[in-house]
C-alpha positions in Angstrom: 68.5 -67.9 -189.3 66.2 -64.9 -188.7 62.6 -66.1 -188.7 63.6 -69.7 -188.1 62.1 -71.6 -185.1 64.5 -73.0 -182.6 64.8 -76.8 -182.7 62.7 -78.8 -180.3 64.9 -80.9 -178.0 64.8 -82.1 -174.5 67.7 -81.0 -172.3 68.9 -83.3 -169.4 69.4 -80.9 -166.4 70.2 -81.3 -162.8 68.2 -79.3 -160.2 68.7 -78.9 -156.5 66.1 -80.8 -154.5 66.6 -81.0 -150.7 64.2 -84.0 -150.5 67.0 -86.0 -152.2 69.2 -85.5 -149.1 72.9 -86.4 -148.7 75.9 -84.3 -149.8 74.6 -84.0 -153.4 70.9 -83.1 -153.3 70.2 -82.9 -157.0 67.9 -84.8 -159.3 67.5 -85.2 -163.1 64.9 -83.0 -164.7 64.1 -82.9 -168.4 63.5 -79.4 -169.8 62.3 -78.8 -173.3 62.9 -76.1 -175.8 59.4 -74.9 -175.2 60.1 -74.6 -171.5 63.0 -72.2 -172.2 61.6 -70.3 -175.2 57.8 -70.4 -175.5 56.0 -67.1 -174.6 59.3 -65.2 -173.8 61.8 -62.9 -175.4 65.2 -64.1 -174.5 68.9 -63.9 -175.4 70.6 -67.2 -176.0 74.3 -67.2 -176.3 76.5 -70.1 -177.0 80.2 -70.7 -176.4 82.8 -73.5 -176.9 83.1 -74.6 -173.2 82.4 -73.9 -169.6 85.5 -72.8 -167.6 87.3 -71.6 -170.8 89.1 -68.3 -170.7 87.1 -65.9 -172.9 83.8 -67.5 -171.8 84.6 -67.3 -168.1 86.5 -63.9 -168.1 84.3 -61.8 -170.4 81.2 -63.3 -172.1 79.3 -64.9 -169.2 80.3 -62.4 -166.5 79.4 -59.5 -168.8 76.0 -60.9 -169.6 75.5 -61.4 -165.8 76.5 -57.8 -165.1 74.4 -56.3 -167.9 71.3 -58.3 -167.1 69.2 -55.3 -165.9 70.1 -53.3 -169.0 68.8 -56.2 -171.1 65.6 -56.4 -169.0 65.1 -52.7 -169.7 65.2 -53.5 -173.4 62.4 -56.1 -173.1 64.4 -59.3 -172.6 62.8 -61.7 -170.2 65.7 -64.2 -169.7 69.3 -64.7 -170.7 70.4 -68.2 -171.4 73.9 -69.5 -171.9 74.2 -72.9 -173.8 77.3 -75.0 -174.2 78.0 -78.6 -175.3 78.8 -79.5 -171.7 76.9 -81.8 -169.4 74.6 -80.7 -166.5 77.3 -81.5 -163.9 79.9 -79.2 -165.6 77.4 -76.4 -166.3 76.1 -76.5 -162.7 79.7 -76.4 -161.3 80.6 -73.5 -163.7 77.5 -71.5 -162.6 78.4 -72.0 -159.0 82.0 -70.9 -159.6 80.7 -67.8 -161.5 78.2 -66.9 -158.7 75.4 -66.6 -161.3 72.2 -65.0 -160.1 70.6 -63.9 -163.4 71.9 -65.8 -166.4 70.6 -69.4 -166.7 72.8 -72.1 -168.0 71.5 -74.8 -170.4 73.5 -78.0 -170.7 73.6 -79.4 -174.3 75.6 -82.4 -173.3 74.9 -84.4 -176.4 75.2 -81.4 -178.7 71.7 -82.1 -180.1 70.4 -78.5 -179.9 73.7 -77.1 -181.2 73.8 -79.6 -184.1 70.2 -78.8 -185.1 71.0 -75.1 -185.0 73.8 -75.8 -187.5 76.5 -74.6 -185.0 78.3 -77.8 -184.1 82.0 -77.7 -185.0 85.0 -79.9 -184.3 87.5 -78.6 -181.8 89.8 -81.6 -181.9 92.8 -79.2 -182.3 92.1 -78.1 -178.7 91.3 -81.6 -177.4 87.6 -80.7 -177.0 85.8 -82.8 -179.6 82.5 -81.5 -180.9 81.5 -78.1 -179.5 79.4 -75.1 -180.3 80.6 -72.2 -182.5 80.3 -68.9 -180.6 77.0 -67.2 -181.4 74.1 -65.4 -179.8 70.4 -64.9 -180.8 67.4 -62.9 -179.7 64.6 -65.4 -179.6 61.0 -64.3 -179.4 58.5 -67.0 -178.5 60.8 -69.7 -180.0 61.5 -67.7 -183.3 64.9 -66.2 -184.0 64.5 -62.5 -184.2 68.2 -61.4 -184.4 71.3 -63.4 -185.0 74.9 -62.7 -183.9 77.4 -65.3 -185.2 81.2 -64.9 -184.9 83.0 -64.9 -188.2 85.2 -67.8 -189.4 82.8 -70.7 -188.7 84.8 -73.8 -189.3 86.0 -77.1 -187.8 89.3 -76.8 -185.9 89.4 -73.1 -186.2 92.8 -71.7 -185.2 91.3 -68.7 -183.5 88.3 -68.0 -181.2 86.7 -64.9 -182.5 84.7 -62.9 -180.0 82.9 -59.6 -180.4 79.8 -60.0 -182.6 78.2 -62.2 -179.8 79.4 -60.0 -177.0 76.7 -58.5 -174.7 77.9 -55.0 -175.5 77.3 -55.5 -179.2 73.9 -57.2 -178.6 72.7 -54.4 -176.3 73.8 -51.7 -178.8 71.8 -53.5 -181.6 68.7 -53.8 -179.3 69.0 -50.0 -178.5 69.5 -49.1 -182.2 66.5 -51.2 -183.3 64.3 -49.5 -180.6 65.5 -46.0 -181.6 64.8 -46.7 -185.3 
């Protein structure tokens, strides 16, 4: 994965637009991989689903809390991607009171599939979802890779640790010190 370019896809997002009016002032906006990754050094982390326990209790909130520590290590943006649609991701972001981490809806799973991280979660009633991983991406190229062990369809467990913000920050600091 290291040295590989991220796949080029177009994400279907919903953005707030007051000119739409009404109780739901959002419009569709297509955003490409280049829009997210070109000319920036970012952390992308992926998880099985919005509103799920580990993702909502630890992974997303900890990336949000540690945002300034990552900025100090030369990270421009932190993105969370999940095989969920824009409506679900927007609702989750609102529920989580996000200010720093940006959510990317991969509703069709195209980006996740092209990254080689799409797995079946039928045993949980989820269908196709992303394996838990994270990457440091520099101008669209994968610089560092953090994949949870046990990659498989219908995995009985949900490993979490390698892709935690605490581990990624430690690796960034080690690399800088070396």
